[in-house]
TIVEX-436899 format. One record per atom (N, C-alpha, C): residue number from 1; atom name; x, y, z; residue in one letter. Coordinates in Angstrom, 2 decimals, decimal comma. Last residue first. Layout:
<r><k>NUM</k><a>CA</a><u>X</u><v>Y</v><w>Z</w><r>A</r></r>
...
END
This chain:
<r><k>83</k><a>N</a><u>-11,90</u><v>-8,29</v><w>2,95</w><r>I</r></r>
<r><k>83</k><a>CA</a><u>-12,16</u><v>-6,83</v><w>3,18</w><r>I</r></r>
<r><k>83</k><a>C</a><u>-13,07</u><v>-6,33</v><w>2,18</w><r>I</r></r>
<r><k>82</k><a>N</a><u>-11,02</u><v>-10,93</v><w>3,10</w><r>G</r></r>
<r><k>82</k><a>CA</a><u>-12,40</u><v>-10,61</v><w>3,47</w><r>G</r></r>
<r><k>82</k><a>C</a><u>-12,72</u><v>-9,11</v><w>3,77</w><r>G</r></r>
<r><k>81</k><a>N</a><u>-8,58</u><v>-11,73</v><w>2,12</w><r>K</r></r>
<r><k>81</k><a>CA</a><u>-8,61</u><v>-10,99</v><w>3,52</w><r>K</r></r>
<r><k>81</k><a>C</a><u>-10,02</u><v>-10,75</v><w>3,99</w><r>K</r></r>
<r><k>80</k><a>N</a><u>-9,30</u><v>-13,05</v><w>-0,20</w><r>V</r></r>
<r><k>80</k><a>CA</a><u>-8,40</u><v>-13,62</v><w>0,82</w><r>V</r></r>
<r><k>80</k><a>C</a><u>-8,51</u><v>-12,96</v><w>2,12</w><r>V</r></r>
<r><k>79</k><a>N</a><u>-11,31</u><v>-11,76</v><w>-1,63</w><r>N</r></r>
<r><k>79</k><a>CA</a><u>-11,32</u><v>-13,13</v><w>-1,59</w><r>N</r></r>
<r><k>79</k><a>C</a><u>-10,34</u><v>-13,81</v><w>-0,56</w><r>N</r></r>
<r><k>78</k><a>N</a><u>-10,79</u><v>-8,95</v><w>-1,19</w><r>K</r></r>
<r><k>78</k><a>CA</a><u>-12,14</u><v>-9,52</v><w>-0,94</w><r>K</r></r>
<r><k>78</k><a>C</a><u>-12,05</u><v>-11,00</v><w>-0,82</w><r>K</r></r>
<r><k>77</k><a>N</a><u>-8,05</u><v>-8,64</v><w>-1,82</w><r>D</r></r>
<r><k>77</k><a>CA</a><u>-8,59</u><v>-8,19</v><w>-0,50</w><r>D</r></r>
<r><k>77</k><a>C</a><u>-9,89</u><v>-8,86</v><w>-0,17</w><r>D</r></r>
<r><k>76</k><a>N</a><u>-8,23</u><v>-9,46</v><w>-4,54</w><r>Y</r></r>
<r><k>76</k><a>CA</a><u>-7,31</u><v>-10,24</v><w>-3,53</w><r>Y</r></r>
<r><k>76</k><a>C</a><u>-7,89</u><v>-9,89</v><w>-2,09</w><r>Y</r></r>
<r><k>75</k><a>N</a><u>-9,81</u><v>-7,46</v><w>-5,59</w><r>R</r></r>
<r><k>75</k><a>CA</a><u>-10,22</u><v>-8,88</v><w>-5,67</w><r>R</r></r>
<r><k>75</k><a>C</a><u>-9,51</u><v>-9,71</v><w>-4,63</w><r>R</r></r>
<r><k>74</k><a>N</a><u>-8,17</u><v>-5,22</v><w>-5,21</w><r>L</r></r>
<r><k>74</k><a>CA</a><u>-9,39</u><v>-5,20</v><w>-4,55</w><r>L</r></r>
<r><k>74</k><a>C</a><u>-9,92</u><v>-6,67</v><w>-4,60</w><r>L</r></r>
<r><k>73</k><a>N</a><u>-5,95</u><v>-5,90</v><w>-6,92</w><r>W</r></r>
<r><k>73</k><a>CA</a><u>-5,80</u><v>-5,68</v><w>-5,48</w><r>W</r></r>
<r><k>73</k><a>C</a><u>-7,11</u><v>-5,86</v><w>-4,71</w><r>W</r></r>
<r><k>72</k><a>N</a><u>-7,33</u><v>-5,83</v><w>-9,42</w><r>S</r></r>
<r><k>72</k><a>CA</a><u>-6,63</u><v>-7,06</v><w>-8,92</w><r>S</r></r>
<r><k>72</k><a>C</a><u>-6,44</u><v>-6,97</v><w>-7,37</w><r>S</r></r>
<r><k>71</k><a>N</a><u>-7,91</u><v>-3,22</v><w>-9,60</w><r>E</r></r>
<r><k>71</k><a>CA</a><u>-9,01</u><v>-4,10</v><w>-9,65</w><r>E</r></r>
<r><k>71</k><a>C</a><u>-8,49</u><v>-5,43</v><w>-8,98</w><r>E</r></r>
<r><k>70</k><a>N</a><u>-5,31</u><v>-2,08</v><w>-9,74</w><r>Y</r></r>
<r><k>70</k><a>CA</a><u>-6,23</u><v>-1,63</v><w>-8,73</w><r>Y</r></r>
<r><k>70</k><a>C</a><u>-7,33</u><v>-2,74</v><w>-8,48</w><r>Y</r></r>
<r><k>69</k><a>N</a><u>-4,44</u><v>-3,22</v><w>-12,10</w><r>A</r></r>
<r><k>69</k><a>CA</a><u>-3,72</u><v>-3,65</v><w>-10,78</w><r>A</r></r>
<r><k>69</k><a>C</a><u>-4,64</u><v>-3,25</v><w>-9,62</w><r>A</r></r>
<r><k>68</k><a>N</a><u>-6,13</u><v>-1,83</v><w>-13,88</w><r>S</r></r>
<r><k>68</k><a>CA</a><u>-6,22</u><v>-3,30</v><w>-13,75</w><r>S</r></r>
<r><k>68</k><a>C</a><u>-5,52</u><v>-3,78</v><w>-12,49</w><r>S</r></r>
<r><k>67</k><a>N</a><u>-5,30</u><v>0,93</v><w>-13,54</w><r>P</r></r>
<r><k>67</k><a>CA</a><u>-6,63</u><v>0,42</v><w>-13,13</w><r>P</r></r>
<r><k>67</k><a>C</a><u>-6,73</u><v>-1,10</v><w>-12,99</w><r>P</r></r>
<r><k>66</k><a>N</a><u>-2,92</u><v>2,57</v><w>-12,81</w><r>E</r></r>
<r><k>66</k><a>CA</a><u>-2,93</u><v>1,20</v><w>-13,33</w><r>E</r></r>
<r><k>66</k><a>C</a><u>-4,20</u><v>0,55</v><w>-12,88</w><r>E</r></r>
<r><k>65</k><a>N</a><u>-3,21</u><v>5,26</v><w>-11,95</w><r>S</r></r>
<r><k>65</k><a>CA</a><u>-2,12</u><v>4,88</v><w>-12,76</w><r>S</r></r>
<r><k>65</k><a>C</a><u>-2,25</u><v>3,58</v><w>-13,47</w><r>S</r></r>
<r><k>64</k><a>N</a><u>-5,53</u><v>5,56</v><w>-10,33</w><r>E</r></r>
<r><k>64</k><a>CA</a><u>-5,14</u><v>6,63</v><w>-11,32</w><r>E</r></r>
<r><k>64</k><a>C</a><u>-4,09</u><v>6,12</v><w>-12,32</w><r>E</r></r>
<r><k>63</k><a>N</a><u>-5,38</u><v>3,27</v><w>-8,84</w><r>K</r></r>
<r><k>63</k><a>CA</a><u>-6,64</u><v>3,45</v><w>-9,57</w><r>K</r></r>
<r><k>63</k><a>C</a><u>-6,34</u><v>4,47</v><w>-10,72</w><r>K</r></r>
<r><k>62</k><a>N</a><u>-2,93</u><v>3,64</v><w>-7,44</w><r>L</r></r>
<r><k>62</k><a>CA</a><u>-3,08</u><v>2,53</v><w>-8,44</w><r>L</r></r>
<r><k>62</k><a>C</a><u>-4,28</u><v>2,78</v><w>-9,36</w><r>L</r></r>
<r><k>61</k><a>N</a><u>-3,58</u><v>5,73</v><w>-5,78</w><r>R</r></r>
<r><k>61</k><a>CA</a><u>-2,54</u><v>6,03</v><w>-6,79</w><r>R</r></r>
<r><k>61</k><a>C</a><u>-2,65</u><v>4,83</v><w>-7,93</w><r>R</r></r>
<r><k>60</k><a>N</a><u>-5,53</u><v>4,54</v><w>-4,24</w><r>T</r></r>
<r><k>60</k><a>CA</a><u>-5,90</u><v>5,76</v><w>-4,99</w><r>T</r></r>
<r><k>60</k><a>C</a><u>-4,86</u><v>5,97</v><w>-6,14</w><r>T</r></r>
<r><k>59</k><a>N</a><u>-4,09</u><v>2,50</v><w>-3,05</w><r>L</r></r>
<r><k>59</k><a>CA</a><u>-5,29</u><v>2,18</v><w>-3,91</w><r>L</r></r>
<r><k>59</k><a>C</a><u>-5,56</u><v>3,36</v><w>-4,81</w><r>L</r></r>
<r><k>58</k><a>N</a><u>-2,33</u><v>4,03</v><w>-1,46</w><r>V</r></r>
<r><k>58</k><a>CA</a><u>-1,77</u><v>3,20</v><w>-2,56</w><r>V</r></r>
<r><k>58</k><a>C</a><u>-2,90</u><v>2,77</v><w>-3,51</w><r>V</r></r>
<r><k>57</k><a>N</a><u>-4,16</u><v>5,24</v><w>0,30</w><r>F</r></r>
<r><k>57</k><a>CA</a><u>-3,34</u><v>6,09</v><w>-0,52</w><r>F</r></r>
<r><k>57</k><a>C</a><u>-2,74</u><v>5,23</v><w>-1,68</w><r>F</r></r>
<r><k>56</k><a>N</a><u>-5,32</u><v>2,93</v><w>1,56</w><r>E</r></r>
<r><k>56</k><a>CA</a><u>-6,17</u><v>3,89</v><w>0,87</w><r>E</r></r>
<r><k>56</k><a>C</a><u>-5,30</u><v>4,70</v><w>-0,17</w><r>E</r></r>
<r><k>55</k><a>N</a><u>-3,00</u><v>1,89</v><w>2,82</w><r>R</r></r>
<r><k>55</k><a>CA</a><u>-3,70</u><v>1,12</v><w>1,78</w><r>R</r></r>
<r><k>55</k><a>C</a><u>-4,57</u><v>2,05</v><w>0,96</w><r>R</r></r>
<r><k>54</k><a>N</a><u>-2,38</u><v>3,88</v><w>4,59</w><r>I</r></r>
<r><k>54</k><a>CA</a><u>-1,44</u><v>3,59</v><w>3,60</w><r>I</r></r>
<r><k>54</k><a>C</a><u>-2,19</u><v>2,93</v><w>2,45</w><r>I</r></r>
<r><k>53</k><a>N</a><u>-4,67</u><v>3,76</v><w>6,21</w><r>E</r></r>
<r><k>53</k><a>CA</a><u>-4,36</u><v>5,04</v><w>5,64</w><r>E</r></r>
<r><k>53</k><a>C</a><u>-3,40</u><v>4,80</v><w>4,47</w><r>E</r></r>
<r><k>52</k><a>N</a><u>-4,39</u><v>1,16</v><w>7,20</w><r>S</r></r>
<r><k>52</k><a>CA</a><u>-5,58</u><v>1,49</v><w>6,30</w><r>S</r></r>
<r><k>52</k><a>C</a><u>-5,33</u><v>2,85</v><w>5,55</w><r>S</r></r>
<r><k>51</k><a>N</a><u>-2,20</u><v>1,30</v><w>8,93</w><r>S</r></r>
<r><k>51</k><a>CA</a><u>-2,11</u><v>0,48</v><w>7,65</w><r>S</r></r>
<r><k>51</k><a>C</a><u>-3,20</u><v>0,85</v><w>6,74</w><r>S</r></r>
<r><k>50</k><a>N</a><u>-1,78</u><v>4,48</v><w>10,45</w><r>N</r></r>
<r><k>50</k><a>CA</a><u>-2,62</u><v>3,23</v><w>10,34</w><r>N</r></r>
<r><k>50</k><a>C</a><u>-2,41</u><v>2,64</v><w>8,98</w><r>N</r></r>
<r><k>49</k><a>N</a><u>1,29</u><v>5,68</v><w>11,58</w><r>V</r></r>
<r><k>49</k><a>CA</a><u>0,29</u><v>5,73</v><w>10,58</w><r>V</r></r>
<r><k>49</k><a>C</a><u>-0,50</u><v>4,41</v><w>10,63</w><r>V</r></r>
<r><k>48</k><a>N</a><u>3,26</u><v>7,52</v><w>13,85</w><r>T</r></r>
<r><k>48</k><a>CA</a><u>2,57</u><v>6,21</v><w>13,63</w><r>T</r></r>
<r><k>48</k><a>C</a><u>1,42</u><v>6,54</v><w>12,60</w><r>T</r></r>
<r><k>47</k><a>N</a><u>4,72</u><v>9,91</v><w>13,32</w><r>E</r></r>
<r><k>47</k><a>CA</a><u>5,23</u><v>8,94</v><w>14,11</w><r>E</r></r>
<r><k>47</k><a>C</a><u>4,64</u><v>7,55</v><w>13,92</w><r>E</r></r>
<r><k>46</k><a>N</a><u>5,49</u><v>11,63</v><w>10,33</w><r>V</r></r>
<r><k>46</k><a>CA</a><u>4,36</u><v>11,13</v><w>11,18</w><r>V</r></r>
<r><k>46</k><a>C</a><u>4,96</u><v>9,95</v><w>12,03</w><r>V</r></r>
<r><k>45</k><a>N</a><u>7,56</u><v>12,34</v><w>8,80</w><r>G</r></r>
<r><k>45</k><a>CA</a><u>7,35</u><v>13,10</v><w>9,97</w><r>G</r></r>
<r><k>45</k><a>C</a><u>6,27</u><v>12,56</v><w>10,92</w><r>G</r></r>
<r><k>44</k><a>N</a><u>5,84</u><v>11,39</v><w>5,81</w><r>K</r></r>
<r><k>44</k><a>CA</a><u>7,15</u><v>11,78</v><w>6,41</w><r>K</r></r>
<r><k>44</k><a>C</a><u>6,87</u><v>12,66</v><w>7,76</w><r>K</r></r>
<r><k>43</k><a>N</a><u>3,75</u><v>10,51</v><w>4,38</w><r>F</r></r>
<r><k>43</k><a>CA</a><u>3,70</u><v>10,36</v><w>5,81</w><r>F</r></r>
<r><k>43</k><a>C</a><u>4,95</u><v>10,71</v><w>6,56</w><r>F</r></r>
<r><k>42</k><a>N</a><u>4,43</u><v>11,26</v><w>1,73</w><r>K</r></r>
<r><k>42</k><a>CA</a><u>3,20</u><v>11,72</v><w>2,25</w><r>K</r></r>
<r><k>42</k><a>C</a><u>3,15</u><v>11,64</v><w>3,87</w><r>K</r></r>
<r><k>41</k><a>N</a><u>6,85</u><v>9,94</v><w>1,44</w><r>E</r></r>
<r><k>41</k><a>CA</a><u>6,89</u><v>11,46</v><w>1,39</w><r>E</r></r>
<r><k>41</k><a>C</a><u>5,64</u><v>11,88</v><w>2,04</w><r>E</r></r>
<r><k>40</k><a>N</a><u>6,11</u><v>7,30</v><w>1,47</w><r>E</r></r>
<r><k>40</k><a>CA</a><u>7,11</u><v>7,68</v><w>2,37</w><r>E</r></r>
<r><k>40</k><a>C</a><u>7,09</u><v>9,24</v><w>2,61</w><r>E</r></r>
<r><k>39</k><a>N</a><u>4,36</u><v>7,24</v><w>-0,62</w><r>V</r></r>
<r><k>39</k><a>CA</a><u>3,81</u><v>6,96</v><w>0,64</w><r>V</r></r>
<r><k>39</k><a>C</a><u>4,87</u><v>7,50</v><w>1,68</w><r>V</r></r>
<r><k>38</k><a>N</a><u>6,09</u><v>7,72</v><w>-2,80</w><r>E</r></r>
<r><k>38</k><a>CA</a><u>5,09</u><v>8,71</v><w>-2,46</w><r>E</r></r>
<r><k>38</k><a>C</a><u>4,56</u><v>8,49</v><w>-1,07</w><r>E</r></r>
<r><k>37</k><a>N</a><u>7,64</u><v>5,39</v><w>-2,72</w><r>K</r></r>
<r><k>37</k><a>CA</a><u>8,34</u><v>6,70</v><w>-2,36</w><r>K</r></r>
<r><k>37</k><a>C</a><u>7,31</u><v>7,77</v><w>-2,06</w><r>K</r></r>
<r><k>36</k><a>N</a><u>5,71</u><v>3,68</v><w>-3,54</w><r>S</r></r>
<r><k>36</k><a>CA</a><u>6,24</u><v>3,45</v><w>-2,27</w><r>S</r></r>
<r><k>36</k><a>C</a><u>6,92</u><v>4,72</v><w>-1,78</w><r>S</r></r>
<r><k>35</k><a>N</a><u>5,18</u><v>4,64</v><w>-6,12</w><r>I</r></r>
<r><k>35</k><a>CA</a><u>4,03</u><v>4,65</v><w>-5,18</w><r>I</r></r>
<r><k>35</k><a>C</a><u>4,70</u><v>4,56</v><w>-3,73</w><r>I</r></r>
<r><k>34</k><a>N</a><u>7,69</u><v>3,98</v><w>-7,34</w><r>K</r></r>
<r><k>34</k><a>CA</a><u>7,27</u><v>5,33</v><w>-7,31</w><r>K</r></r>
<r><k>34</k><a>C</a><u>6,19</u><v>5,56</v><w>-6,27</w><r>K</r></r>
<r><k>33</k><a>N</a><u>7,79</u><v>1,18</v><w>-7,08</w><r>D</r></r>
<r><k>33</k><a>CA</a><u>8,76</u><v>2,04</v><w>-6,42</w><r>D</r></r>
<r><k>33</k><a>C</a><u>8,36</u><v>3,49</v><w>-6,29</w><r>D</r></r>
<r><k>32</k><a>N</a><u>5,58</u><v>0,58</v><w>-8,81</w><r>A</r></r>
<r><k>32</k><a>CA</a><u>5,51</u><v>0,15</v><w>-7,43</w><r>A</r></r>
<r><k>32</k><a>C</a><u>6,54</u><v>1,03</v><w>-6,53</w><r>A</r></r>
<r><k>31</k><a>N</a><u>6,46</u><v>1,53</v><w>-11,21</w><r>L</r></r>
<r><k>31</k><a>CA</a><u>5,33</u><v>2,17</v><w>-10,61</w><r>L</r></r>
<r><k>31</k><a>C</a><u>5,30</u><v>1,81</v><w>-9,14</w><r>L</r></r>
<r><k>30</k><a>N</a><u>8,65</u><v>-0,28</v><w>-11,55</w><r>E</r></r>
<r><k>30</k><a>CA</a><u>8,90</u><v>1,15</v><w>-11,55</w><r>E</r></r>
<r><k>30</k><a>C</a><u>7,65</u><v>1,89</v><w>-10,94</w><r>E</r></r>
<r><k>29</k><a>N</a><u>7,33</u><v>-2,77</v><w>-11,65</w><r>V</r></r>
<r><k>29</k><a>CA</a><u>8,27</u><v>-2,54</v><w>-10,52</w><r>V</r></r>
<r><k>29</k><a>C</a><u>8,52</u><v>-1,01</v><w>-10,37</w><r>V</r></r>
<r><k>28</k><a>N</a><u>3,95</u><v>-2,51</v><w>-12,67</w><r>S</r></r>
<r><k>28</k><a>CA</a><u>5,38</u><v>-2,55</v><w>-12,84</w><r>S</r></r>
<r><k>28</k><a>C</a><u>6,16</u><v>-2,24</v><w>-11,60</w><r>S</r></r>
<r><k>27</k><a>N</a><u>1,12</u><v>-4,35</v><w>-11,20</w><r>A</r></r>
<r><k>27</k><a>CA</a><u>1,82</u><v>-3,16</v><w>-11,65</w><r>A</r></r>
<r><k>27</k><a>C</a><u>3,28</u><v>-3,35</v><w>-11,95</w><r>A</r></r>
<r><k>26</k><a>N</a><u>-0,09</u><v>-6,59</v><w>-10,02</w><r>G</r></r>
<r><k>26</k><a>CA</a><u>0,05</u><v>-6,49</v><w>-11,45</w><r>G</r></r>
<r><k>26</k><a>C</a><u>0,73</u><v>-5,26</v><w>-12,03</w><r>G</r></r>
<r><k>25</k><a>N</a><u>-0,12</u><v>-7,17</v><w>-7,42</w><r>A</r></r>
<r><k>25</k><a>CA</a><u>-1,33</u><v>-6,70</v><w>-8,02</w><r>A</r></r>
<r><k>25</k><a>C</a><u>-1,31</u><v>-6,57</v><w>-9,57</w><r>A</r></r>
<r><k>24</k><a>N</a><u>2,61</u><v>-7,57</v><w>-6,98</w><r>R</r></r>
<r><k>24</k><a>CA</a><u>1,67</u><v>-8,75</v><w>-7,05</w><r>R</r></r>
<r><k>24</k><a>C</a><u>0,40</u><v>-8,38</v><w>-7,68</w><r>R</r></r>
<r><k>23</k><a>N</a><u>3,44</u><v>-4,92</v><w>-6,97</w><r>V</r></r>
<r><k>23</k><a>CA</a><u>3,84</u><v>-5,70</v><w>-8,06</w><r>V</r></r>
<r><k>23</k><a>C</a><u>2,92</u><v>-6,97</v><w>-8,18</w><r>V</r></r>
<r><k>22</k><a>N</a><u>2,23</u><v>-4,09</v><w>-4,61</w><r>V</r></r>
<r><k>22</k><a>CA</a><u>1,80</u><v>-3,45</v><w>-5,75</w><r>V</r></r>
<r><k>22</k><a>C</a><u>2,24</u><v>-4,30</v><w>-7,02</w><r>V</r></r>
<r><k>21</k><a>N</a><u>3,61</u><v>-5,70</v><w>-2,82</w><r>A</r></r>
<r><k>21</k><a>CA</a><u>2,11</u><v>-5,81</v><w>-2,90</w><r>A</r></r>
<r><k>21</k><a>C</a><u>1,63</u><v>-5,25</v><w>-4,21</w><r>A</r></r>
<r><k>20</k><a>N</a><u>6,29</u><v>-4,90</v><w>-3,09</w><r>A</r></r>
<r><k>20</k><a>CA</a><u>5,94</u><v>-6,29</v><w>-3,29</w><r>A</r></r>
<r><k>20</k><a>C</a><u>4,36</u><v>-6,37</v><w>-3,61</w><r>A</r></r>
<r><k>19</k><a>N</a><u>6,08</u><v>-2,16</v><w>-2,34</w><r>V</r></r>
<r><k>19</k><a>CA</a><u>6,46</u><v>-2,59</v><w>-3,56</w><r>V</r></r>
<r><k>19</k><a>C</a><u>6,10</u><v>-4,02</v><w>-3,95</w><r>V</r></r>
<r><k>18</k><a>N</a><u>5,27</u><v>-2,51</v><w>0,39</w><r>I</r></r>
<r><k>18</k><a>CA</a><u>4,42</u><v>-1,80</v><w>-0,59</w><r>I</r></r>
<r><k>18</k><a>C</a><u>4,75</u><v>-2,20</v><w>-2,02</w><r>I</r></r>
<r><k>17</k><a>N</a><u>7,49</u><v>-3,76</v><w>1,44</w><r>K</r></r>
<r><k>17</k><a>CA</a><u>6,25</u><v>-4,42</v><w>1,53</w><r>K</r></r>
<r><k>17</k><a>C</a><u>5,20</u><v>-3,76</v><w>0,51</w><r>K</r></r>
<r><k>16</k><a>N</a><u>9,52</u><v>-2,04</v><w>1,16</w><r>V</r></r>
<r><k>16</k><a>CA</a><u>9,58</u><v>-3,20</v><w>0,36</w><r>V</r></r>
<r><k>16</k><a>C</a><u>8,22</u><v>-3,87</v><w>0,39</w><r>V</r></r>
<r><k>15</k><a>N</a><u>9,16</u><v>-0,08</v><w>3,15</w><r>P</r></r>
<r><k>15</k><a>CA</a><u>8,69</u><v>0,24</v><w>1,81</w><r>P</r></r>
<r><k>15</k><a>C</a><u>8,69</u><v>-0,92</v><w>0,91</w><r>P</r></r>
<r><k>14</k><a>N</a><u>8,04</u><v>-0,43</v><w>6,24</w><r>N</r></r>
<r><k>14</k><a>CA</a><u>9,02</u><v>-1,15</v><w>5,34</w><r>N</r></r>
<r><k>14</k><a>C</a><u>8,47</u><v>-0,99</v><w>3,94</w><r>N</r></r>
<r><k>13</k><a>N</a><u>7,87</u><v>0,84</v><w>9,41</w><r>F</r></r>
<r><k>13</k><a>CA</a><u>7,49</u><v>1,00</v><w>8,12</w><r>F</r></r>
<r><k>13</k><a>C</a><u>8,44</u><v>0,34</v><w>7,22</w><r>F</r></r>
<r><k>12</k><a>N</a><u>7,76</u><v>-1,39</v><w>12,21</w><r>D</r></r>
<r><k>12</k><a>CA</a><u>8,47</u><v>-0,32</v><w>11,46</w><r>D</r></r>
<r><k>12</k><a>C</a><u>7,91</u><v>-0,33</v><w>10,06</w><r>D</r></r>
<r><k>11</k><a>N</a><u>4,50</u><v>-2,03</v><w>13,68</w><r>E</r></r>
<r><k>11</k><a>CA</a><u>5,86</u><v>-2,52</v><w>13,15</w><r>E</r></r>
<r><k>11</k><a>C</a><u>6,45</u><v>-1,38</v><w>12,44</w><r>E</r></r>
<r><k>10</k><a>N</a><u>2,08</u><v>-2,92</v><w>16,11</w><r>E</r></r>
<r><k>10</k><a>CA</a><u>2,84</u><v>-1,90</v><w>15,33</w><r>E</r></r>
<r><k>10</k><a>C</a><u>4,13</u><v>-2,56</v><w>14,86</w><r>E</r></r>
<r><k>9</k><a>N</a><u>-1,35</u><v>-4,20</v><w>16,44</w><r>S</r></r>
<r><k>9</k><a>CA</a><u>0,10</u><v>-4,25</v><w>16,58</w><r>S</r></r>
<r><k>9</k><a>C</a><u>0,80</u><v>-3,27</v><w>15,73</w><r>S</r></r>
<r><k>8</k><a>N</a><u>-4,08</u><v>-4,07</v><w>15,69</w><r>G</r></r>
<r><k>8</k><a>CA</a><u>-3,49</u><v>-3,05</v><w>16,80</w><r>G</r></r>
<r><k>8</k><a>C</a><u>-2,00</u><v>-3,14</v><w>17,02</w><r>G</r></r>
<r><k>7</k><a>N</a><u>-4,85</u><v>-5,41</v><w>13,60</w><r>D</r></r>
<r><k>7</k><a>CA</a><u>-4,96</u><v>-6,09</v><w>14,81</w><r>D</r></r>
<r><k>7</k><a>C</a><u>-4,39</u><v>-5,16</v><w>16,01</w><r>D</r></r>
<r><k>6</k><a>N</a><u>-4,17</u><v>-3,67</v><w>11,51</w><r>R</r></r>
<r><k>6</k><a>CA</a><u>-5,58</u><v>-3,85</v><w>11,85</w><r>R</r></r>
<r><k>6</k><a>C</a><u>-5,74</u><v>-4,51</v><w>13,22</w><r>R</r></r>
<r><k>5</k><a>N</a><u>-1,14</u><v>-1,86</v><w>12,51</w><r>K</r></r>
<r><k>5</k><a>CA</a><u>-1,91</u><v>-2,79</v><w>11,65</w><r>K</r></r>
<r><k>5</k><a>C</a><u>-3,29</u><v>-3,07</v><w>12,22</w><r>K</r></r>
<r><k>4</k><a>N</a><u>0,60</u><v>0,95</v><w>12,28</w><r>R</r></r>
<r><k>4</k><a>CA</a><u>-0,33</u><v>0,28</v><w>13,23</w><r>R</r></r>
<r><k>4</k><a>C</a><u>-1,20</u><v>-0,65</v><w>12,29</w><r>R</r></r>
<r><k>3</k><a>N</a><u>3,91</u><v>1,61</v><w>11,69</w><r>V</r></r>
<r><k>3</k><a>CA</a><u>2,61</u><v>1,31</v><w>11,12</w><r>V</r></r>
<r><k>3</k><a>C</a><u>1,82</u><v>0,49</v><w>12,07</w><r>V</r></r>
<r><k>2</k><a>N</a><u>6,23</u><v>4,25</v><w>12,42</w><r>K</r></r>
<r><k>2</k><a>CA</a><u>5,60</u><v>2,94</v><w>12,78</w><r>K</r></r>
<r><k>2</k><a>C</a><u>4,34</u><v>2,83</v><w>11,95</w><r>K</r></r>
<r><k>1</k><a>N</a><u>9,24</u><v>5,63</v><w>11,18</w><r>M</r></r>
<r><k>1</k><a>CA</a><u>7,70</u><v>5,65</v><w>11,25</w><r>M</r></r>
<r><k>1</k><a>C</a><u>7,18</u><v>4,30</v><w>11,59</w><r>M</r></r>
END
């Protein structure tokens, strides 16, 4: 599966990136692994997925499972990425 980034470039899907981002947001490695696997399952068979779709899915799962990590992720996006 390919991931189309905001700038239009594409790269191979890398589940480690999801795990790292979720852990940086403050979630456990176990939860990060679980969410990464859920992303792979949700988009299985899809040739190209937008990074924004992955982001929304991950944020939804974080909000349900680890609200403090969800808030931390949003603060990072706002302060660093300007999203």
